[in-house]
C-alpha positions in Angstrom: -2.5 20.8 29.7 -0.2 18.1 28.4 1.0 18.9 24.9 0.2 15.4 23.8 -3.4 16.2 23.6 -2.7 18.5 20.7 -2.1 15.5 18.5 -5.7 14.5 18.5 -8.1 15.8 15.8 -10.4 18.6 16.8 -13.4 16.4 16.7 -12.0 14.0 19.3 -14.1 14.2 22.5 -12.0 15.1 25.5 -13.7 15.8 28.7 -10.7 17.3 30.6 -7.2 18.7 30.1 -5.9 15.1 30.4 -5.0 13.7 27.0 -6.7 10.5 25.8 -4.9 7.8 23.9 -7.0 5.5 21.8 -6.0 1.9 21.9 -7.6 -0.7 19.6 -7.5 -4.4 20.6 -8.2 -6.7 17.6 -8.7 -10.4 18.6 -11.4 -13.0 18.2 -10.6 -14.4 21.6 -13.3 -13.0 23.9 -11.5 -14.0 27.1 -8.3 -12.3 25.9 -10.3 -9.2 25.0 -11.9 -9.2 28.4 -8.5 -9.5 30.1 -7.0 -6.7 28.0 -9.9 -4.4 28.9 -9.3 -5.1 32.6 -5.6 -4.6 32.4 -6.0 -1.2 30.6 -8.9 0.1 32.6 -6.8 2.0 35.2 -3.6 2.7 33.2 -2.3 6.1 32.5 0.5 6.6 29.9 2.5 9.8 29.4 0.0 11.7 31.5 -3.0 10.5 29.6 -5.7 8.0 30.1 -6.3 5.0 27.8 -9.5 4.7 25.8 -9.9 1.1 24.7 -11.8 0.0 21.6 -12.2 -3.6 20.6 -12.8 -5.5 17.3 -13.3 -9.2 17.0 -12.6 -9.8 13.3 -10.6 -8.6 10.3 -13.7 -7.1 8.7 -14.8 -5.2 11.8 -11.3 -3.9 12.4 -10.9 -2.8 8.8 -14.1 -0.8 8.9 -13.1 0.9 12.2 -9.6 1.8 11.0 -10.9 3.2 7.8 -13.1 5.6 9.8 -10.8 6.5 12.6 -7.2 7.7 12.0 -6.4 8.8 15.6 -5.8 5.4 17.1 -2.4 5.5 18.8 -1.8 1.8 19.3 -3.2 -1.5 18.0 -2.9 -4.8 19.8 -3.4 -7.2 16.9 -3.9 -10.9 17.0 -2.2 -12.8 14.1 -4.8 -15.6 13.7 -8.5 -14.7 13.5 -10.8 -15.6 10.6 -7.7 -16.9 8.8 -4.2 -17.8 9.9 -2.9 -14.5 8.3 -5.8 -12.2 9.0 -3.7 -10.0 11.3 -0.9 -9.7 8.8 -3.3 -8.9 6.0 -4.8 -6.2 8.3 -1.3 -4.6 8.7 -0.9 -4.5 4.9 -4.4 -2.9 4.6 -3.6 -0.3 7.4 -0.3 0.8 5.8 -0.9 0.4 2.1 -4.7 0.8 1.5 -5.8 3.1 4.3 -2.4 4.9 4.3 -2.0 5.2 8.0 1.7 5.3 8.9 1.4 6.9 12.4 -0.6 4.3 14.3 1.8 1.9 16.1 1.1 -1.9 15.8 1.9 -4.5 18.4 1.4 -8.0 17.0 0.3 -10.7 19.4 0.0 -14.4 18.9 -0.9 -17.4 20.9 0.7 -19.6 18.2 4.2 -18.3 17.6 4.9 -20.8 14.8 2.1 -19.4 12.6 4.0 -16.2 12.0 7.7 -16.4 12.6 9.0 -13.2 14.2 12.0 -12.7 11.9 9.9 -13.0 8.7 7.1 -10.9 10.1 9.3 -8.1 11.3 11.1 -8.1 7.9 8.0 -8.2 5.7 5.4 -6.1 7.6 5.4 -2.6 9.0 4.8 -3.5 12.7 6.5 -2.1 15.7 6.6 -4.9 18.3 5.8 -8.6 18.4 4.9 -10.6 21.6 3.3 -13.9 22.4 0.3 -13.4 24.6 1.9 -15.4 27.4 4.8 -12.9 27.6 2.7 -9.8 27.9 2.8 -9.3 31.7 1.2 -6.3 33.3 4.6 -4.6 33.7 5.6 -5.4 30.1 2.2 -4.2 28.9 2.8 -0.8 30.4 6.3 -0.6 28.8 4.9 -1.6 25.4 2.0 0.9 25.8 4.4 3.7 26.7 6.8 3.1 23.9 3.9 2.8 21.4 2.1 5.9 22.5 5.3 7.9 22.6 6.2 6.8 19.0 2.7 7.6 17.8 2.7 11.1 19.4 6.1 11.9 17.9 5.0 10.7 14.4 1.7 12.5 14.7 3.5 15.7 15.6 5.8 15.5 12.6 2.9 14.6 10.3 0.7 17.5 11.5 3.7 19.9 11.3 4.4 18.9 7.7 0.8 19.3 6.7 0.7 22.7 8.3 4.0 23.7 6.6 2.7 22.6 3.3 -0.5 24.5 3.7 1.5 27.6 4.5 3.7 27.1 1.4 0.7 26.6 -0.9 -0.9 29.8 0.5 2.4 31.8 0.4 1.3 33.8 -2.7 -1.3 35.5 -0.6 0.7 35.8 2.6 4.0 37.2 1.2 4.6 39.6 -1.6 8.3 38.5 -1.9 9.3 34.9 -2.0 13.1 35.2 -2.3 15.9 37.4 -1.0 16.7 39.0 -4.3 13.2 40.1 -4.9 12.8 41.4 -1.4 16.2 43.1 -1.4 15.4 44.9 -4.6 12.2 46.2 -3.0 14.2 47.3 0.1 16.5 49.4 -2.1 13.7 51.1 -3.9 11.7 51.8 -0.7 14.7 53.2 1.2 15.5 55.5 -1.7 12.0 56.7 -1.8 11.8 57.0 2.0 15.0 59.1 2.2 14.4 60.9 -1.1 17.7 59.5 -2.4 18.8 58.4 -5.8 19.0 54.6 -5.8 22.5 54.7 -7.1 24.6 53.7 -4.1 22.7 51.0 -2.1 24.1 47.5 -1.4 22.5 44.7 0.5 24.6 41.7 1.7 24.0 38.5 3.6 26.5 36.7 5.9 26.6 33.0 5.0 27.1 30.4 7.7 30.7 29.1 7.8 32.8 26.8 10.0 34.5 27.7 13.2 38.0 27.9 11.6 37.1 30.4 8.8 35.3 33.7 8.7 31.8 33.6 7.2 31.5 34.5 3.5 29.5 37.6 2.7 27.4 37.5 -0.4 25.9 40.5 -2.2 22.2 39.8 -2.6 21.1 43.0 -4.2 22.6 46.3 -5.4 21.8 49.4 -7.5 23.5 51.9 -9.7 27.2 51.4 -10.1 27.2 48.3 -7.8 24.6 46.4 -9.9 27.1 44.1 -11.6 28.3 42.8 -8.2 25.0 41.0 -7.4 25.5 37.4 -6.4 29.3 38.0 -5.9 31.4 38.0 -2.8 31.8 41.2 -0.8 35.6 41.1 -1.6 34.8 41.5 -5.3 33.1 44.9 -4.7 35.2 47.6 -6.4 34.7 50.2 -3.6 36.9 49.2 -0.6 35.2 51.9 1.6 31.8 50.5 1.0 33.0 46.9 1.6 34.8 47.9 4.8 31.6 49.6 6.2 29.5 46.6 5.4 32.0 44.2 7.0 32.3 46.4 10.1 28.5 46.4 10.6 28.4 42.6 10.3 31.3 42.2 12.7 30.0 44.6 15.3 26.4 43.3 14.9 25.0 46.9 14.8 23.7 49.7 12.6 26.3 52.3 11.7 25.4 56.0 11.2 28.3 57.6 9.4 28.7 61.1 7.8 28.2 60.0 4.2 26.3 56.7 4.7 24.2 54.6 6.9 24.7 50.9 7.2 21.6 49.1 8.5 22.1 45.8 10.4 19.5 43.1 10.6 20.2 40.3 13.1 19.7 36.7 12.3 17.4 36.5 15.3 14.9 38.8 13.5 15.8 38.2 9.9 16.8 34.6 9.7 20.4 35.5 8.8 22.7 38.4 9.4 22.1 41.1 6.8 23.7 44.6 6.2 22.4 47.2 3.9 24.7 50.1 2.8 22.9 53.4 2.0 24.9 56.2 0.5 23.1 59.2 2.0 25.8 61.8 1.0 24.8 63.7 4.2 24.0 63.0 7.8 20.3 62.0 8.3 18.1 64.2 10.5 16.2 62.9 13.5 13.0 62.4 11.6 14.7 60.4 8.9 16.5 58.3 11.4 13.3 57.5 13.2 11.5 56.7 9.9 14.5 54.4 9.0 14.3 52.7 12.4 10.6 51.9 11.9 11.1 50.8 8.4 14.0 48.6 9.5 11.6 46.6 11.7 9.5 46.0 8.7 12.5 44.9 6.7 13.5 42.5 9.4 10.1 40.9 9.3 10.2 40.7 5.5 13.6 39.1 5.6 12.5 36.7 8.2 9.4 35.8 6.1 11.6 35.1 3.1 13.9 32.9 5.2 10.9 31.1 6.6 9.3 30.7 3.2 12.6 29.2 1.9 12.8 26.8 4.8 9.1 25.8 4.4 9.6 25.3 0.7 12.6 23.0 1.5 10.7 21.0 4.1 7.5 20.6 2.1 9.2 19.8 -1.2 12.6 18.3 -0.3 13.4 14.9 1.0 15.1 15.3 4.5 17.5 12.4 4.1 18.7 12.8 0.5 18.1 16.5 -0.1 16.4 15.8 -3.4 12.8 16.7 -4.4 10.1 14.6 -2.6 6.7 13.3 -3.6 5.1 16.7 -3.2 7.6 18.3 -5.6 7.1 15.4 -8.1 3.3 15.9 -8.0 3.6 19.6 -8.5 6.0 19.3 -11.5 4.0 16.4 -12.9 0.8 18.4 -12.7 2.4 21.3 -14.5 3.8 19.0 -17.2 0.4 17.3 -17.8 -1.1 20.7 -18.4 1.7 22.0 -20.6 2.4 21.8 -24.3 5.5 19.5 -23.8 3.4 16.7 -22.3 3.7 14.4 -25.3 7.5 14.5 -25.2 7.9 13.7 -21.5 8.0 10.5 -19.6 7.7 9.4 -15.9 10.1 6.6 -14.9 9.8 4.9 -11.5 12.7 2.8 -10.2 12.7 0.6 -7.2 15.6 -1.2 -5.5 15.0 -4.9 -5.5 15.0 -6.5 -2.0 15.8 -3.2 -0.4 13.8 -4.1 2.8 15.9 -7.3 3.0 19.1 -5.4 2.9 17.8 -3.0 5.6 16.9 -5.9 7.8 20.2 -7.6 7.3 22.5 -4.6 7.7 20.5 -1.9 9.4 19.1 1.4 8.3 22.5 3.0 8.1 23.4 0.7 5.2 20.0 1.4 3.7 20.6 5.1 3.9 24.0 4.7 2.2 22.4 2.8 -0.7 19.7 5.4 -1.1 22.3 8.1 -1.1 24.3 6.3 -3.8 21.2 5.9 -6.0 20.2 9.6 -5.6 23.8 10.8 -6.4 24.0 8.6 -9.6 20.7 9.9 -10.8 21.5 13.5 -10.1 24.9 13.2 -11.9 23.3 11.5 -14.9 20.9 14.3 -15.8 20.9 18.1 -16.2 18.5 20.5 -14.6 15.7 19.9 -17.0 15.1 16.4 -15.5 13.5 16.1 -12.1 14.9 13.5 -9.7 12.6 12.8 -6.8 12.3 10.3 -4.0 8.7 9.2 -3.8 9.0 7.0 -0.7 11.3 4.4 0.9 13.4 3.1 -2.0 11.1 4.3 -4.8 12.6 7.0 -7.0 11.0 9.0 -9.9 12.6 10.6 -12.9 10.5 13.1 -14.9 11.8 14.6 -18.1 12.0 14.5 -21.9 11.9 11.0 -23.3 15.0 11.8 -25.3 16.9 12.0 -22.1 15.1 9.7 -19.8 15.2 6.0 -20.8 14.6 3.2 -18.3 17.3 1.0 -19.8 19.9 3.8 -19.7 19.0 4.5 -16.0 19.4 0.9 -15.0 22.8 0.8 -16.8 24.1 3.5 -14.5 24.2 1.0 -11.7 26.0 -1.8 -13.6 29.8 -2.0 -12.8 30.9 -5.2 -14.5 34.6 -4.6 -13.7 33.8 -4.6 -9.9 30.6 -6.7 -9.6 31.0 -7.4 -5.9 31.7 -3.9 -4.6 30.1 -3.2 -1.3 27.1 -1.0 -1.6 26.6 -1.6 -5.3 22.9 -1.8 -6.4 22.8 -5.1 -8.3 19.1 -5.2 -9.3 16.6 -2.5 -10.1 13.0 -2.7 -11.4 11.4 0.1 -13.3 8.4 1.3 -15.1 8.0 3.9 -17.8 4.8 6.0 -18.2 4.6 8.1 -21.3 2.6 11.2 -20.5 1.3 11.1 -24.1 -0.5 7.9 -23.2 -2.1 9.2 -20.0 -5.2 11.3 -19.3 -5.8 12.2 -15.7 -4.3 14.0 -12.7 -0.7 13.8 -11.5 -1.7 11.8 -8.5 -3.5 9.2 -10.6 -0.5 9.0 -13.0 1.8 8.2 -10.1 -0.6 5.7 -8.7 -1.0 3.9 -12.0 2.8 3.8 -12.5 3.3 2.4 -9.1 0.7 -0.3 -9.7 2.3 -1.3 -13.0 5.7 -1.5 -11.2 4.2 -3.6 -8.4 2.7 -6.0 -10.9 6.0 -6.2 -12.7 7.9 -7.0 -9.5 5.7 -9.9 -8.9 7.5 -11.7 -11.7 10.8 -11.4 -9.9 13.8 -9.0 -9.8 15.2 -6.8 -12.5 11.9 -6.2 -14.2 11.2 -3.4 -16.6 7.7 -2.6 -17.7 5.9 0.0 -19.7 2.6 1.5 -18.5 -0.4 0.2 -20.5 -2.9 3.0 -21.2 -5.7 0.4 -21.0 -5.0 -0.1 -17.3 -7.2 2.8 -16.3 -10.1 1.3 -18.2 -9.5 -2.2 -16.8 -9.6 -0.9 -13.3 -12.8 1.0 -14.0 -14.3 -2.1 -15.6 -13.4 -4.3 -12.6 -14.9 -1.8 -10.2 -18.1 -1.7 -12.3 -18.3 -5.4 -12.4 -17.9 -5.6 -8.6 -20.8 -3.2 -8.2 -22.9 -5.1 -10.7 -22.2 -8.4 -8.9 -23.4 -6.9 -5.7 -26.5 -5.7 -7.4 -27.0 -9.1 -9.0 -26.9 -10.8 -5.6 -29.4 -8.4 -4.2 -31.7 -8.8 -7.3 -31.6 -12.6 -7.2 -29.8 -12.9 -10.5 -27.2 -15.3 -9.1 -28.1 -18.9 -9.5 -26.6 -22.4 -9.8 -26.7 -25.1 -12.4 -26.0 -28.8 -11.6 -23.8 -31.1 -13.7 -24.3 -34.9 -13.1 -21.5 -37.2 -12.0 -21.8 -40.8 -13.0 -20.5 -44.3 -12.1 -19.0 -45.4 -15.3 -19.7 -49.1 -14.6 -23.5 -48.8 -14.0 -24.1 -45.3 -15.5 -26.0 -44.4 -12.4 -25.9 -40.8 -11.3 -24.0 -40.6 -8.0 -23.8 -36.9 -7.6 -24.0 -33.4 -9.1 -21.7 -30.4 -8.9 -23.3 -27.0 -8.2 -21.8 -24.4 -10.5 -22.3 -20.6 -10.1 -24.2 -18.7 -12.8 -24.8 -15.0 -13.2 -27.4 -13.9 -15.7 -27.5 -10.1 -16.3 -30.7 -8.1 -16.6 -30.3 -8.2 -20.4 -30.1 -12.0 -20.4 -26.4 -12.3 -21.1 -24.4 -14.6 -18.9 -21.2 -13.6 -17.1 -18.7 -16.5 -17.0 -17.6 -17.6 -13.5 -14.0 -17.3 -14.5 -14.6 -13.5 -14.6 -16.6 -12.8 -11.4 -15.4 -15.5 -9.0 -11.7 -14.3 -8.9 -12.9 -10.7 -8.6 -15.1 -11.7 -5.6 -12.1 -13.6 -4.0 -9.8 -10.6 -4.6 -12.2 -8.2 -2.9 -13.5 -10.4 -0.1 -17.0 -10.4 -1.6 -16.6 -14.2 -2.0 -17.8 -14.5 1.6 -21.4 -13.3 1.1 -21.4 -14.7 -2.4 -20.2 -18.1 -1.2 -22.9 -18.2 1.5 -25.5 -17.5 -1.2 -24.2 -20.3 -3.5 -24.1 -22.7 -0.5 -27.7 -22.0 0.4 -28.8 -22.5 -3.3 -26.9 -25.8 -3.5 -28.5 -27.1 -0.3 -31.9 -26.1 -1.5 -31.2 -28.2 -4.6 -30.1 -31.2 -2.4 -33.4 -30.9 -0.6 -35.4 -30.9 -3.9 -33.5 -33.9 -5.1 -34.3 -35.8 -1.9 -38.0 -34.9 -2.1 -38.0 -36.1 -5.7 -36.7 -39.5 -4.7 -33.0 -39.0 -5.2 -31.6 -38.8 -1.6 -28.5 -40.7 -2.5 -27.3 -38.2 -5.1 -24.7 -36.0 -3.5 -24.5 -32.3 -4.2 -20.9 -31.0 -4.5 -20.4 -27.5 -3.3 -17.2 -25.5 -4.2 -15.8 -23.7 -1.1 -13.2 -21.0 -1.5 -10.2 -20.4 0.8 -11.7 -17.3 2.6 -14.8 -19.3 3.4 -13.1 -22.5 4.6 -10.6 -20.6 6.7 -13.2 -18.6 8.6 -13.1 -19.6 12.2 -16.9 -20.1 12.3 -17.1 -22.0 9.0 -18.3 -25.2 10.6 -21.0 -23.4 12.6 -22.2 -21.5 9.6 -22.2 -24.7 7.4 -24.2 -26.6 10.1 -26.7 -23.7 10.3 -27.2 -23.8 6.5 -27.7 -27.6 6.6 -30.3 -27.4 9.3 -32.1 -24.5 7.7 -32.3 -26.4 4.4 -33.3 -29.7 6.1 -30.5 -31.6 4.4 -28.5 -34.6 5.8 -24.7 -34.2 5.7 -24.5 -37.4 3.7 -26.2 -35.6 0.8 -23.4 -33.0 0.6 -19.8 -33.0 -0.8 -17.5 -30.1 -0.2 -15.0 -29.4 -3.0 -11.8 -27.4 -2.3 -8.9 -26.8 -4.7 -5.5 -28.2 -4.1 -4.0 -24.8 -3.6 -6.5 -24.1 -0.8 -5.6 -27.5 0.8 -1.9 -26.6 0.9 -2.4 -23.0 1.9 -2.7 -23.3 5.7 -2.5 -27.1 6.1 -3.3 -27.5 9.8 -6.3 -25.3 9.8 -7.6 -26.9 6.6 -7.2 -30.3 8.1 -9.1 -29.3 11.2 -12.0 -28.0 9.1 -12.1 -31.0 6.7 -12.0 -33.4 9.6 -14.9 -31.8 11.2 -16.9 -32.0 8.0 -16.1 -35.7 7.5 -17.1 -36.4 11.1 -20.5 -34.9 10.3 -20.9 -37.2 7.3 -19.9 -34.8 4.6 -17.8 -36.1 1.7 -14.7 -34.1 0.9 -13.2 -33.8 -2.6 -9.9 -32.2 -3.8 -10.5 -30.4 -7.1 -7.9 -29.6 -9.8 -5.4 -32.0 -8.3 -2.0 -31.8 -10.1 -2.4 -28.2 -11.4 -0.9 -26.6 -8.3 2.0 -27.2 -6.0 1.3 -30.9 -5.2 2.9 -32.5 -2.2 2.4 -36.2 -1.8 3.4 -36.2 1.8 0.7 -33.7 2.6 -1.8 -35.4 0.4 -1.4 -38.6 2.4 -2.3 -36.7 5.6 -5.2 -34.7 4.1 -8.7 -35.8 5.3 -10.4 -36.2 1.9 -12.4 -38.8 0.2 -11.9 -38.1 -3.5 -9.5 -36.6 -6.0 -10.8 -34.9 -9.1 -8.7 -35.2 -12.3 -8.6 -31.8 -13.9 -10.1 -31.4 -17.4 -6.7 -30.4 -18.8 -5.3 -33.9 -18.0 -8.5 -35.5 -19.5 -8.0 -33.6 -22.7 -4.6 -35.3 -23.2 -6.2 -38.7 -23.6 -5.8 -39.8 -27.2 -3.2 -37.0 -27.7 -0.3 -38.4 -25.7 1.1 -41.9 -25.0 -0.1 -43.5 -21.8 3.2 -43.2 -20.1 3.2 -39.5 -20.7 -0.3 -38.8 -19.3 -0.7 -37.3 -15.9 -4.2 -38.6 -15.6 -2.9 -42.2 -15.0 -0.5 -40.9 -12.4 -3.3 -39.2 -10.5 -5.4 -42.4 -10.6 -2.5 -44.3 -9.1 -1.8 -41.7 -6.5 -5.4 -41.7 -5.4 -5.3 -45.5 -5.0 -2.1 -45.3 -3.0 -3.6 -42.9 -0.5 -6.9 -44.6 -0.3 -9.0 -42.1 -2.2 -11.6 -42.5 -4.9 -11.0 -40.6 -8.1 -13.4 -38.8 -10.5 -12.6 -37.2 -13.9 -14.1 -33.9 -15.0 -14.4 -32.6 -18.5 -15.1 -35.9 -20.1 -16.3 -35.1 -23.6 -15.7 -38.2 -25.7 -16.4 -41.9 -25.4 -12.7 -42.6 -25.9 -11.9 -40.6 -22.8 -14.6 -42.4 -20.8 -13.3 -45.8 -21.9 -9.7 -44.9 -21.1 -10.2 -43.7 -17.6 -12.5 -46.6 -16.8 -9.8 -49.1 -18.0 -7.2 -47.4 -15.9 -9.2 -47.5 -12.7 -11.2 -44.2 -12.6 -14.8 -45.3 -11.9 -16.5 -41.9 -11.8 -16.8 -39.0 -14.3 -18.6 -35.9 -15.3 -18.6 -33.9 -18.5 -20.5 -33.0 -21.6 -20.4 -36.6 -22.9 -23.1 -37.3 -20.3 -24.8 -33.9 -19.6 -24.2 -30.2 -19.4 -24.9 -28.2 -16.3 -28.6 -27.5 -15.9 -31.1 -25.9 -13.5 -32.5 -28.1 -10.8 -35.9 -28.4 -12.5 -34.3 -29.5 -15.8 -32.1 -31.9 -13.9 -35.1 -33.7 -12.4 -36.6 -34.1 -15.9 -33.3 -35.4 -17.2 -33.0 -37.9 -14.3 -36.4 -39.2 -15.0 -35.4 -40.1 -18.6 -31.8 -41.1 -17.9 -31.3 -44.9 -18.7 -29.1 -45.4 -15.7 -31.4 -43.5 -13.3 -31.5 -44.6 -9.7 -34.2 -47.1 -8.6 
């Protein structure tokens, strides 16, 4: 059976000795998926058959990847529901799901949407092809390289997990964990076995040396008059005869049976290193004693080998291979002990991260990156004594754990400042760090590390050279956000999400020309949750898609009620978020909702924010053009508060600009030439758009915007947002109501 099959989990279904490689194709293009399935149907790679799975959306792929970790290779389309859905999925796979073994091949039919250099720099992918380049021959090459890389990584990962399990269970497996402890037991047992006084026994180990010099021989254990020589060199032993006998045994690679002593030899092939044990018998041993010693020597060899293996496993499980410093496992172990200890309140955990390390790696290669990591590790080791733990958590992230009196983030950063030689090659110019005082933290070691990393990530979003302190309220904030998300889901299911409608007026006639649908969440106890709290939370978690669909249906129902009440000309403005608008099937879904509600497109206005409009401009333009062709009005909300681009605005298929309330509030406070509201009105006129002001609360504001050419407004001066039933009552009594 091919060894590759061993990399699959036990539960994987395999019908024969032939290994099975799971390949996942993620693409919303049905024709491409069909072609991929045909191309892979008869392929064999590295002696194994391909088992193809397919996903047609970001969400479907995310659920599948969260459940299955034994996928060898992913063919991933860049553009699906959104222009960056594929790239976001790579981030989720590596950082959220934590899968580092699965190989990812990025595919695109639109190379310009995700430039190869930027993508390869910023995302953990393994290959990048345009779909037109992926011939049958190249497909086999890509498959082979991907599967081989996956199998090797999976082998290493499984080996490490197995080694760590052995290390953690070593207390039960081995009585002795180091050479000195085992050697001491050897001396005692030999003395008992041969009925000797443990006064003249010496155990030495031959250390590995170079080809030009003889290997050093170190005394690992001794008894009686030789006790003081432990840990010294064999040459320091004050008995030249004993030293000569031990050296002869090591050189001849055999056990010596002399008249007054026996020197036992243990080969590196059985013991992990060459050992020799001098036993002063004072007499020749009889046949029975020799046989007993021979049997016991076999046990000694196994014990020495176990100790050597244990030391190696300890090194592999708790030491970073590249830098030879403690790794994340060692940090977690030490952090856990510290959190449970009495000195917890005096200790701190500091994380430091090299700014733009990935950029340096991309520019100069991994050799340069390894050099930088080695430089950082050396400086940190040299700066602290043995009471401070220096560990490499991952990539360019280092941890320092120790007493706060010794570990200060500012002092650590200062280690890397060399003002006299600021442009020295290999110098680390910028570091970001975070300090977590263990006195401020309650929880496990893993959670402490996660919270510190999250604080560091938030700090780095502000730029380079950031230094932050962990906020103990962060744990509570995370828990509260999670509780709010669950409550929002329950509120949607319980029907506690509703809309209120705020009238929009023509300032010349005071007629109501439209209403804006605003989301409302009333909790079971009657308290309201402001949209500013739950809308961003829904957008951050992806829950804005089902929530947005619900709000759209409610708004269209209100439009239907207005038409039936005799107000068909009043438009209902619906706020649409970026994840909604950038869905490939948004137009189909929107049309379906229209038809289900029995509402004409002319009764609807879609509002998007300026930041959404500029996010993926071409896709947004396509969607907005389709809406306008249907008869839907398009408005750009919050114009001027984001990254405005007049050249893009001129090309944007929209009907109206909304003046943000922050600019309306300036009216009466600033001189005309200083106010942005006037500029927005002029810009709208230049690009042929209407303009409407929101947040109008005073008559002075209403008069000013009308005088400057803004003919429409909404705000508390006219009416607050209200349920549809209240709106109909209000419309019936409004002096400027429609005929």
